[in-house]
N, C-alpha and C positions, 0 to 999 in steps of 0.2 A: 782686635776689638779692645783688649785691655790696654795695649800700648796707646791707642787713640784716646782712651779715657784718661790715662796718666798725663797725656799732653794737654788735656783740657780739664783742669781741676773742678770747674763748676759743673761740667758734665758728669764727672765722677761723683760729685756730691748729689746731683740729681738722680743718678742711678741708684744710689743708696736710698733716696727718698722713694723711688718707685718700688723698690723691694719692700720697704717698710709699709707703704700703702697697700701693696698686694697682700701682704700678710694680714693687715688689719681687715681688709675687705673680705678675704677668704674666711677668716675666723668669725667675723660678725655675721656673714651670710650663713655659715655652717651651723652656728650656735644660736642664731636669732638674737644676738646681743643688741640691745637697743635701750637707750636711756629713757626715752618716752614710753616704750613698752614696759619698762620696769615700773614706772609710775602708774601707768594705766592698769596693769595687772593687779597692782596693790590696791588701787582705788576702786576698781570696778568688780574684781573677783576675789580679792584677798590673797591672791597667789604672789608669794614673795620670791619666787625662783629667780627671775631676772634681776630683781633688786639685789639679791645676794650676789649675783654675778657682778653687778656694777660695784658693790662694796668690796668684793674680792679683788677686782681689777684696781681699785683705788689703793687697797692695802698693799698689793704687790708693787705697784708703782712707787708708792711712798717709801716703802722699805728699800727697794732696789736703788732708787735715786739717792736716798740718804747715804747708803753704804758707799756707792760710787763717788758721791761728792766728798764724803769724809776721807776716802782714799785718795782724793786729789785728781780723780779722772777728769772731772769737769767742775766748773764753778757756775752756779745758777743765779748769782747775784746780779749779773748783767746778761739778760736775755733779750731776744728781739721784742717779745711782749714782757715788759718789766713787771713780772708778777710780784716781786718782792720790793717794789719801790717804797720809799719811806712815806710818800704821800698816799693817803688812803681816801679816795673819792667815793665815799659810801653811797652817794646818790646814784652814781653810775652803775655800781654793782646791783643796787636794789631795783632801780627802774629797768635796766637792761635785762636783768634776770627774769623779772616778771613778764616783760614783753616776749622774751624768747620762749619762756615756758608756755605761755598762752599760744604763741605762734606754732610751736611744734605739735600741739594738739590739733589745731585747725588744719595744719598741713599733713596730718596723718603720720607724723613721725619726726624724730629729731634729725639733725644733720647726718648722723650715722645711718639711720634707717633710710633717709632720703637718698644717700649715695648708694647704699646697698640695693635699694629698689630700682634705681636707674640702671645699675648693672644687671638687674634681673628683667629689664624690659618695661619698666613702669614709666610711661611718658608723663603721668600726673606729677610724679616726683621730679622729673626733669624740668617741668615748667616751674614747680615750686622752687627748685634750686636756682633756676635762672632769675626768678624774682628776688631770691636771697642775694644773689650777686649784684643785681641792679641796685637794690636798696642799699646794700653795704657799700658799693662803689660811690653812690651819691653822698653818703655820710663821710667817706674817706677822702674823696677827691674833689668834691665841690667845696670851695673855700669857706663859704658862709656856713654850710652845714658842719664842716669840720671844726670851725671856730665855735659853733654852738655846743658841740659835743665836748670838745677839749677844754673850753673855758667856762661856759655857763653851767653845764651839768657837773663839771669837776670842781666848781667853786666851793660848794659846801662840803669840805673835806677836813681831814685831820692829818697833820704832819707829825710823824713819830720822831722826827729829828728834834722837835722841841723837847722831847723826853730823852734826848741823847741816844736814840735808837735809830740805826741806819736802814733797817729793813723791817718789813711788815709780816714776815713769816712767824709762825708760832714759836719756833726755836729762838729766834732773835728777840721776840717780845719777852719770853721767859728768861732769857739770859740777862736782859735789861742793861747791857753794856756793849761796847764795841771791841772788847778784847777778843781777837780772832781765835785764839786757842779755846777759850771758854765757849765762844759762839759755836765752833765746830762740834764740841762735845754736846752742847745743849741741843743742837739740831739733830744729831744722831740719836740721842736718847729720846727726844720728843717723837721723832719719826718711828722708831722701833715700838715705843709705847702706843702710839696712835695706830700703827699697823696691827699690832697684837690685839689691841682693843677692838678694832674693826672685825678681825677674824673671829674673836670670841663672840662678838655681838651677832655676826651673821650666822654663826652656828646655833645661836639661841632663837633666831627668828623662825617663824613658821612652825612653832611648837617643836623646835629641835629636829625637824624632819631632815633627812639626808638630802644634800644638794644633788640635783640632777647632773649627770655626767656632762651634758652640754653646757650647763651653767658653770661648772668647775673649769672646763676647758676654755670657755669664753672669758671668764674672769682672769684666769692665769695668763692666757694668751694675750688679751688686750693690755693687761698691765705690763707685760714684758715688751710689747710693741711700743707702748708709750715710753718706756725706759730706753728702748733702742733709738727712738727719735732723739732724745737728749744725748745719748751716747755718740750717735753719728755726727751730730752738729756741734756738740760741746766739747768733745774730746780733742786731744792735740791734733789728731789726724783731720778732723772736721774743721777745726780752727785754721790749720795750715792751708787747707784747700780754699777756705773762704778768703784768707789773707792773700793768697796767690791770685785768686780770681779778682780781688779788689784792685789789683795793679793793672788790669786790662784797660784798654783805651776807653771802653764804655763799661764801667763796673756794673755787675748785675745787682738788681734790687732784692730785697728779702733776705739779706744775710743776717747772721747772728744765731746764737744758740737757741734752739726751738724744738718743740715736738709737734704733735698733730693738733690742728685746729682747722675748722671747715667753713668758717664764715669769711674771714679776711681773704683766704685763697679764692673764694668765689668772686670777690670783688677784683682780685688780681687777674683772674681768668677773664673777667668781663673787660678789664682794661686792656689785656693782651689781645683779645679778639677785636676790640675797637681801634687799637693802635699798635699793631705788631712790630712796627719799626722802632718805637721808643721803649716798649715794654719788654721785659724778660720773662722767661720761664723761671718760676721760683720753687723753692723746696715745697711750699704749701700746695702749689698748683699740681706739681708732679705727684706728690703724696696723695692728694685728693683724686687724681686720675687713676692712681694705682688702686685705691679703694674700690672705685667703680669697676676696674678691670678684674680685680681679685674676686669681687662678688659675682661678676659676670661669668668668670671661668668656673667658679663653683656651681653656679646655677646651670651652666651647660653640662657639666659633668654629672650633675644629679638630675638632669632633664627637668629642671624647674624654671627654665627661662620662658617667660610669657609676655607678649606685648599687651600692654594695658593702656587705656585712655580714659578720659572723662566720660561719665555717663549722664551728667546733668549740669545745668548752669549753676545751681547752688553749690555743687561739688567744686566746680571751677573757681567760684568766688571764694570758697573756704580755703582752698589751696593757695590762691593768690594772696589773700589776707594773711594766711599763715606764713608764707614765704617772706612777705614784707615785714611782719613782726619779728621773724627769726633774724632777718638781715639787719634790721635796725637794732634789735635787742643785742645781737651778738657783737656789733660794733660798740654800742654804748657800754656794755658790760666787759668789753675787751676780751671776749671769748664766748664760746657756745658750750653745749653740754659736754663736748670733748675738750675744747680749748681751755675752759675753766674747770669743767667737771672731772677731767682726767689729767691733762698736762699741767694745769695750774694747781690743782689740789696735790699733785705729786710733790710740789715744792712746799706744801703746807702754808701757802700764802693766805693771809686773813681775807683778802679780797676775793680770792677764789672760793673759799669756804662760804662767804656770804653770797657770792654770785650763784653758786650751785644750789644753795638753800632756797634762794628766791626763784630759780628756774623750776625747782620741784614744786614750790608753792604756786607759781603761776600755772603749771600744768595741772596741779590738784584742783585749783579753782575753776579752770576751764573744763576739766573733765566732769566735775560735779555739776557745774552749770548746765552742760549739755545733757547730762543724765537726768537732772530734774526737769528740764524743758521737755525731754522725751517722755518721761513718766507722767508729768503733770502739765500738759500743754495749756491748760486753762488758768494756771496759777499766775498771780501777779508778781512783778519783778521784786517788790519788797519782801515777798515770802521767800523767794530764792536767796535774797541777801541774808535773811534771818537764818535760813538753813545753812548757808556757808559759814556764817559766824558761829553757829552752834557746832558745826563740824570741826571748826578750828578751836573749839572750847573757849571762845571769846565771850560767849553768853551762855547761860545755863542750858543744859541739854533739853530741859522741858520746854524751851522756847522753839525747838525744832518743829516747823510746821508740817513736815513730811514724815515724822517719826511716829511709828505705831506704839512706841513704848509709853507715851504719855497721852492719856485721854484728852480729847479736844477741849473738854470743859475745864481741865486743869492748866491749860496753856494761858499765858498772859494775853491781854487784849492785843489784837493785831497779829498774833502768831498762828491763828487758825486759818486753814484754807477753806 
């Protein structure tokens, strides 16, 4: 088996992707690691456990990636998704993040939770992910849609090259120069400070309550898996395997340094299923399949595997709309809650930080809207809008129409329900 893999470098690279995906799926399934779950727990119940797990995974990935890059193990300035590109298309990050954040609420989970649910027998999530793949494939492979995303949405942007800065990561921006020695130092220091700050902050969250063991394991494990993705594809071994595979008669697609992301691979899987002759298995497809398999194995071992399906047409419509929004948002923002929220943020790219902020914002707005509609079904839309603005501190708290803190008579006109 090992000799066969050595004779086929692309298969060897995919074998590593499968192992990485298996680890991610098993850890996420065992610890209930979920980006959307982190936001929903915080918004709906005030529980910050899974949010701290997410922050811990980011801190681990940021620190580990910075140390390995400083040591020369890999170079993340040229990756398959160019997170550190000098051009900063802020509208793509802003719009795509909002769409993805809203979509993961409607679909009952982010792409991580969707894949874990598929492994545990949830056919609702399978349908949602199929819609993610179809929508993402449309934006990636339909020329008119691809032109709209790459040209129209990317047009209002900022080029850091005009400031003599070649990359958009925080370290490069702080360095303010292209001197490679100084840039490496700035990146390492920035990453260590950012990771340490995140760790200190997460320990202060939730009234300094001790983190649950599952959240610690999930945060540490997922952060290391993201690092493993960069290590496997970006190290000398991974690059050699890719270079050798590129010499084949029909070179495989999806090469380049990369870590986990779950929207573009859905589109690649859709393309592979529709045209298996011309399409190749990619790192992303195999890693995504590994996540499903890893979660499924864990569910079987714990006897938690359950077939589930839709129970109503409104539920079907919600998952369909959520899948479409996640697929389109993930392509527009150049990553999902994992692609930008973990792999991208591990490079400290400014676009990734903006994208994940708007993903959280979109999820927050969607969760609050659904909550207010459930609690106050007779309320008018403008009252929900006022409540959201007050929740975001964009208008005074006394304007909140659903708050019991301010008597109705003290609220401005139009804010009373």
